[in-house]
Structures are given as structure tokens and as C-alpha cells.
C-alpha positions, 0 to 999 in steps of 0.5 A: 614441118610438113612431112612427105613421109610419116613413120608410125612406130619409134622402136629400132625399126622405125627410127632406123627407117626414118633416119634412112629416109632423111638421108634420101632427102625425105621430110620425115615425122615419126609418131610413136605411142611410146618413148624409145626407152619404153619400147621392146627395142630398149630391153633387148639383149641386142647381140647381132644374130638372125634369131627367130626371123623369116624368110631366111634368105632375105633375113640373111641379106638384111642381117649382113647389110646391117652388120656392115653398118654396125661394124662402122658404128663400133668405131665410136661405141660411147656415141653409138652404143655399138661394140664388137665383142667376141663370144661363143654360140654353144653347140652351133656349126656353120653347116646348121646355119643359113647361106648368110653364115658362109659370108661371116668373116672370122667365124671359127668352129671349136669343140664347144660351138662357134666362136665369132666376134659380133656387134653387141648393142647397148640399146638405150644408147643406140636408140638415143643416137638414132633419135639425135641423128634423126633430129639433126637430119631434119626429122621430127619425133612426136608421141601419139597413136594412130588409130587407122591408116586413114588417120595416118594418111591425113598427116603425110602422103606416104605412111611407113608402118613400123609398129611391130606388135601393134600391127596386129590391131592396126593393119589388122594382121592376126598373124602377128604374135608376141614372143615374150622374153624375160631377162635378168641383169646382174653385176658383172663378175668379170665376164668379158665375152658373150655366150648363147645356147638357143634352140628355136623350138624351145621356150627357154634359152641360155645366154649372157651379154656383158653390157655397160650397165651389167651382165644381161642374162637370158632368157625365154621365148614364150609364144603368145604370152603377153605378160610384161611382169617379171616372174621370180621363178623364171628369173631364178631359172635363168640365173641357174642356167647361166651359172651352169656355164659360168659358175661365178654368175651364181653369186652375182647381185641381181640389179634388175629385170626386163621383159619384152614382147618380140613382134613375131609374124607367122608369115615372116617379115612383112616388107612391101608396099600398098595403097592408102585410103585416098591413093597415097603410098603405104609401106609395111616394115614389121614382123621382125621377131627376135631380130629387129636389131639384127636386120634394122638397116637392111630392112630400113633401106629396103623400105626406103626403096619402096617409098621411092 
């Protein structure tokens, strides 16, 4: 297929953007260095929530637009990987959140924090669903790298850069930095609701998400850390923090460890259009930090609008 748009990057941002472009009639190729199951997106805990993302005003709008899509996808959770699950943001208050929070329906303040039902996404299933829908819509998936935008411009007249952390070298954009997140997966001892307690200024967080393959415990937010191996002591600390909230977690059998590098950007999300070598169109859509899943559809639609 001769494409009129090539999307570079095959995580949740790249796949969602590519799918949105096909829905608008574009012939799209996605080139990704990694298989979707090996991207940072695949290891995300994946609760919808605008976490560690700027600019706040735009991120809130993108997040709410994405929320509406996930609410619809949650009607077929086995197919899409999206479920609506109740839970508690420990210590949170609506007054401490951005304007977007006032547009949440069903959020209720309780002494312990903020109770709300939100999308919780099983990322391997959701990424597979995005790929299947993309191919069904005429899109093409291919493995490979792009060394520079001149190479990409030879493949299609429009390039959409969804490379996440890879944008640091590709653009290059030295404001793109990793925020390392480590998770532990345990056999679920019967917990049906999610829980979070996060301080954006801290390198540690406490959360657990009931996913189909087990209870996902977290986590860390280590800026400028590139290591992707699981640290045993960190894993023990994660389990201990979660067990202080739900003691039954302490005895749960550990079934796996996950580490991902969130693609943060000092100046916030970059979503803008420019010019390729030779005069083609270049659209950037990267720097989503810990909220790529949360803003995926809002950013995809904004990027598609820039493509034209």
C-alpha cells in the first residue's frame, strides 16, 4: 500500500493516532521499533487519570475526550480490554485537582479521599484490539526504525511522530526524559476495587489495580532512570506499601514484575505541526508522561486535525 501518512511509534499513542487517521480516510502505515506487547504502553497499570502530564488545561480536555471513548469501549471489555471499575484515590479532593475534575460524573468525596468509577484498561488486550481495528480499517503495521525525519519523509508525505521516549534522539528533544516505573503482579486475593495514593513530588507511589492476569501493585516514578530490570528491594517495598492498605496483599504470591519508562517532557506534551525536509508535513505527538493511556484519543484527534 502507498501511504499518505506514516506514524512512527507503535505504543498506545501511535496506534490510537493511526486508527483515528484511518477513520478520517487516510492511508496509514505504522512503523514501530518494538512489537506492541514490548512497548512501555504494554506494562502500564492503565487506570484512566491525568497523572504527571502537562499542560494541565489541555491535558484535562484530552483526558475527558478519551474518557468518553473508553466508557463506550467498556461495553465490550473482553474485546477491547476496557472495564469501568470503582475505586479510591486516597487523600484526594476535587478542589486539589484541575478544572477537568469538575466535569467528572459520579465522583464522591469521602473521609478517605475521592471515590469514583473509572476506566481500567488491560493493555495487552487493548493494544491487540487497536492493532486489529487498524488493520481492518486498511492500515499497515510494520517493524522497523527511522533514523531521521528525512528517511520517514521518503516513505510518506506526512509523518506523525509518536515515538515517546525515542523522540529524545529522533527529534532530537533533550527535554524528553524517562520516568521509571516498577510494578509487581501478585495473585489477586479477592480485591475488586482499585486504590491509589500518589504524590507527584515523590519518587514512590502506592496503588493496586485488579487486572485479569492478577493484582498489579505499584509503584515508582524515578526521573532520569533508564534501568529496565526489576529491583528486588523496590519490589518488596511496593508490596509492603500496598499491604498497609490491604493486609491480605502481604500473603499473595508474586507472579511477575514489570518495569516501564514513562516518556516525560519538561515542557509538557508536544502536539504541533511542522515541515519535513523537502516540504512535507510533520506532526509531533509525544511527551505524555504517565498519562498516555489517559489522553490517547484526545491527542489522536488533535494530531489528526493537524494532519488535515
